[in-house]
N, C-alpha and C positions, 0 to 999 in steps of 0.2 A: 910583398903580397902573400907569399907562402907563410911568412911568420904570422901575419894577421889572421890568415885562415886557420892556422894551428891554434892561435889564441881563442878564436871563436869556437873551434871544435872542442877545446879543453873546457871552455865556459859552458858550452852546450852539454857536454858529458857530465860536468859538475852539477848542472841544474837537474839533469835526468837522474843522476845518482842520488842527490838530496831529495828529489821528489819521490823516488822509489823508496828511499830510506824513511821518509815521512809517512808514506803509505803503509810500509811494513810496521812502523811503530804504532800508527793509528789502528791497524788491523790487529796487532798484538794486544793492545789494551782493550779493544772492542771484544775480542774473543775471550780475553782474561775476565772481563766484566761479565760476559755471558756465562762463562764457566762458574764464576763465583755466585751469580744469581741462581744458576741451576743447582749448585751445591746447597745454597741457602734454602731454596724451594724444596729440595729433596730432604734436607734436615727437618724443615718445618712439617713436611708431609709425614715423615717418620714419627716425629713427636706427636702429631695429631693422631696418627694411627695408634700409637702406644697409649695416648690419653683415652681414646675410645675403647681400647682393649681393657684398660683398668676400669673404666666406667661400666663396661659389659660384665666384667667379673663381679663388680660390686652389685650390679642389678641382679645377676644370677644368685648371689649370696642372699640378697634381700628377698628375692622370690622364694628361695629355699627356707629362710626363716619364717616367711609368711605362711608357707605350706605347713611347716612344723607347728606353728601357732594354731592353725585351723585344725590340724590333726589332733593336737592335745585338747583343744576346747570342744570341737564338734564330735569327735569320735571317742578317743580314749577316755576323756573326762566323763562323758555321758555313760559309757559302758561300765566304768568303775563305780560310778554313782548308783547305777542299777544293781550292781553286785553288792554294794554296801547296804542298799535298801533291802534286798533279799536276805542278807545276813542278819540285819537288824530285826526283820520280821520273824525270822527263825528263832533268834535269841529271845524275843518278846514272848513267843509262844511256848518257850522252854522245851520244845521238842523239835528235832530236825528230821524231816522225812527224807527218804532216799531220793524221791523225786526232786525235792528242793535242792539237795546236794548236786544232783545231775544238772539242774538248771544253772546253779552257781558255777559248776565246772564249765558249762558251755559259755557263760558270760566271761569267765576268766580266760578261756581259750580264745574267744573273740578279741579280748583286750590284748592278748599276746600276739595275735595276727596283726593287729593294728600297730603294735610296737615294732614288729618286723618291717612293716611298710615305712614307719617313721625312720627306722635305721637306714633303709635304702635311700630315703630322701636326704638324711644327714650325710650319707656317703656319696652324694651326687658329684661332688668335686673330684673325688678319686675316679669315679666312673667316667666322668667327662674326659679325663686325661687318657683313658684307654679306649673308650668307645662311646662317642656321643650319640650314636644310633640307639644304643641301649637306654641312654638317658631319655631320648624321645619316647621310646616304647614304655618306659616306666611312667612318664608323664601321662600318657594315654591310659595306662592301667589305673593310675591314681584318679583321673577324671571319671573313668568308668565306675570305680568303686565309690567315690565320694558323691558324685552328682548323678549316678545311675544313667550315664550316657554311654551308648554303644559306639564302637569304632571298628572300621575295617582297615587293616594294615597290609600293604603289598610291597614286596621288595623284589626288584628285578636287577640282576647283575650283581657283581661283587662290590663291596664297599671299599673304596680306595683309602689309603692312609693319607688323609688330608693334613696339611700344615696345622699344628695344634692351635695356633692363634686364630686361624681361619675357621676351624670347626667350632670354636667358642662363639664366633659371630653367627655362624649358621644355626647353632642351637638356640641362641638368644632371639634370632629372627623367628624361629619356629615358636618359641615360648610366647613372644609378643603376638604373633598371629593367632595362636590358640587362645590366649587370654582375651584378645579383642573379640574373637568369635564367641567365646563363652559368655562374654558380657553383653553382646548386642544381637546375636543371631537367633537365640532361643532354639537352636537345633538340638535334636536328641540323637543325632548320628553324625559321626565324623569319618572321613576317609583320608588316609595318609598313603600316598604313593611315592616310593623312593626308587629311582631308576638310575643306573650308571652305564655309560658307554665308555669307549676309550678316551673320548674327549670331553664328556660332560657328566656332571653329577646334578641330578634334578630332584628337588624336594617339593611335593605338591600336597597342600592341605585344603580339603574341601569340606564345607559344611552344607547342610540341607535346610538352612533357616530362612529367615524372611528377606535376606539380602538388603542392600542399601545403595544409595547414590554414590558411586565411586568418585565423582567430581568433588563432592563435599568431603568424602573420606580422605582424599588426597591432601587436603589442607590440615589434617589432624597431626598432632605431634607424634603419635605412635607409629603411623605409616611413614612419616618423615624420617624417624629414627631407623626404621627397618630398611628404607631405601638407601639411606646414608651408609649403613653398615654393609649392605649388599655392594654398594659402589666401592667401598674401601677394600673389599676382597676381590674386586673385578667381576662380581656376579650381577645378574639382572633380576629384579623383582617385578613380577607381573600380578596385578590384582584384577579379577573379573567378578562382577556381581550382578545378579538379576533376581527375579522373584523366586527362582528355584534354589537359591543359595549363593555362596561366595567361594571362590577358589583363589588361593594365594600360591603362586609358583615361584620358586627360586631356582634359577639356572646358574650353576657354578662351573665355569670352564676348568677342565683338568689340564694343567701344564706341569712341567718339570719342577718349577719353583713352588707351585701350590701343593704338590704332593710331598709327603715327608720323605726325606732322604736318609738312608741307613748306610 
């Protein structure tokens, strides 16, 4: 009887052991699969982030080339044409008055100022690497000069050293918001408020135009891209619009990983 009990005990222990072993093996492969899925998702997420980053860089370069083209055609080309006309008139009259020389000097000085603005636009990539806030201010100055639109700029707190990849996204979101507003709002005044606390960087762009239906705007490609880029850097994009104008707010949380480490 004792021998039979021992055999049953051994069999029972064997069953328990193999059951536990099977459970351990199943759990091992389950967690291994989960880990592999996590690594694949993480890799895909990183690849998508990098592809969007490349796309953002290309869009910024395209925007820069577009700005250069407009500067050359709308401003510098016209100014130089006026200077040539004045010079031709003076040559045709076979006598050049001091007044005409002064006017020609003013025209050439204006062309030089426009070339300086163009130089800053061309140098935007280098500026973005060091200070994307300055790039934003230059865009506002360019809009003021080219489109005769006024702006108010307010800065509260110190600008944190944000991750270089993230500040490209922030700048591109601002560019798209400004471009959309210039295209649709018919506003002659813009207000840009930048505020920083210990935990949050906030960028707010407000126009005083006609406003529009945010439900219809939410389906647009431009806003979709802006929201996608905000999500990629862990930020939140909020758009509010009524008859008094439109406000686009970007809330970017400041964490250790988001700030540049030295």
